[in-house]
N, C-alpha and C positions, 0 to 999 in steps of 0.2 A: 536788549539794552547794549549800547556801545561802550559803556564804562563798566568795568568789572573790578572785583576785589583785588587789591594789590597794585592797581594802576596808579601812576602819578598824575595828578590833575592840578589845574590852576583855576582859582575862583574868578569869575567874570564880573560879578556884581555883588553889591551889598557891602557891609562893613569890612569884610575880609577880602575885598577886591585886590587881586594881584598875588595873593598868597598861594603857595604851592604846598601840596601835601599828598600823602598816600591814602588811598581809599581803604577804610577798615571794614565797612559793611555796606551792602547794597540792598535796597528794598524795591524790587522791580514793580510790585503792585502799587506802590505809592510814588514811583518815579523819584526816589530820594536816595541819598548816600551819606554815610558818615565819613568825613575826611579828617585825618589826623591833624590836630592843632588848629582847626578852623571851626567857627560858629559855636563858641562855648556858651553853655547855659548853666545857671545856678540852681541846684536842687536842695531844698531844705529837708533834712532827714532827721527822724527820731533816732535815738540810740538803738542799735540792734547788734546782733552778733558780728555782722560784717563791719559795721561802723559803731564801735562801742561808745565813742564820744558824741555821735550825732553831729549836728551842725550843718553848715553850708558846704556842699560838694559841687565842684565845677567839673563838667564833662562835655564832650562834643555832642551836638544835636544834629539831626539829619538836615541836609541842605538839598534843594531841588536839583535834579540832574541838568536842567537847562542852564543853571548858573555855573556849570563846570565844563572845562575843556581839557582834554587829555594832553599831556606833555610828552613829546617824542623828541629825543636828542636835545633836550633843553628848550624846545620851542613849542608853544601851544599849537595844536593842529586839530582839524576835524578828522573824524574817523569814518571809514567806509568799509564795505565788505567786498571781497572778490573770491572767485573760485580758482583753485590751483588745478593743474593738469590732472591730478588724481581725483578731482571732484571734491576735495576738502575746502570748506569755507573758512577763510581767515580774515582778520581785521588788518587794515593798512592805514597809514597816515597819509592824508590827501596832500599835505604840503611836500612831503619827501617822497611818497610813493612806495616806501618800504613796508614790508609786513611786520606786524607786531607779534612778538613771541608770547604765547599764552603761558 
């Protein structure tokens, strides 16, 4: 997967189109990621030790990777892979051509 935890991404489609956020979790088997501040869902919970009041809790839901594009230097860009002289494989932004630090 070209998007990893900690990357800054922009949403390409859906209700949150245009919003930017940091990737909190990635689910490679489902091709989904949770982005901070994007795609909120409401969860009705019973009272528990964690939530003594219970009630409705809002939290981020996973969003499909195809609806996200990584942001490099403030601009959304596609991501590619290239090999360095030492044989190390790194990600790079196709718009700028510079490598992305992991």
